[in-house]
N, C-alpha and C positions, 0 to 999 in steps of 0.2 A: 496202477499204483498212484496214489495221490500224495503229493508233497505239500504239507501245510507248515513246515518249519521254515521261517523266513531266512534262517542262516544257511539253509541248504538249497534255496531257490536259485535258478539261473539268473543271470543279470537282466535278461529281458523281462522276466516276471517281476523282478525287484523294481525295475523302472516303471512298470505299470502300476505297482502299488503306491508310487509317489503321486499318482493322479487322483485328485479328490473328486467328490461328487459335484461340488459347487465352485471349487477353485483349484488351480494347479500351480505348484511352485516350479516355474519354468527354469530358473537358473540352476536349481538343484537337479532337475531332470536333464538339462543339457550337460551339466558336469558329469552326471552318471553315464550319459550316452558317450561322451568323449572317453571316459575311462573304459567303457565296454568296447569301444572300437580301437583303442590303442594296440592291443596285442595283434590284431589283424593287420594294422598299418605297419607295425614293426616287422612282422613276418613278411609282408609284401616287399618292404624295403630291402630286406636281406636276400630274398629270392627273386627279385625283379628280373635279373638277367635270365633266369631259367624260365620265367613266365613269358618273356619276350621271345626267347628262342623257340619255345613250344608253339607260340602263336605264329611265328614266322615259318616254322616247318609244316604247319597244318594248312597253309594257304594253297591256292591253286598252282602256284609255281612249283610246289613240291612234286607234283605228278610228272612234270616235264623233267625235273632234275633226276628223278629215279628211272626215267626211260619208259614209263608206263603211261597209258592214257586213262583218263578218269572213266570213260565209258567207251568200250570198243564195239558196241552194238550187240545184237542178239547172238546167242551161242548157236552155231550151226548144228550142234548135236541134238538140240531140242526142237528143231523146226519140223513141221509136218512133211511127210513124204521122204524123209531120209532114213536110212537104216544104220 
């Protein structure tokens, strides 16, 4: 499906339409980029605590805290010569 209606284009496509063949209006493009990134920045500011907790829990210290080892070696059930 091809979207040719400028009112229904995503912001990234709208920003590329501001670029001309011979000149580009950089102040308008930078203002549009700022407006396009504001929702993501606001969302991160509200959920920053959850992002940091998720990153902290996914580190290598998480294995030791759960009492498991990241790699316990080969499984003896699948070694040759065992039944």
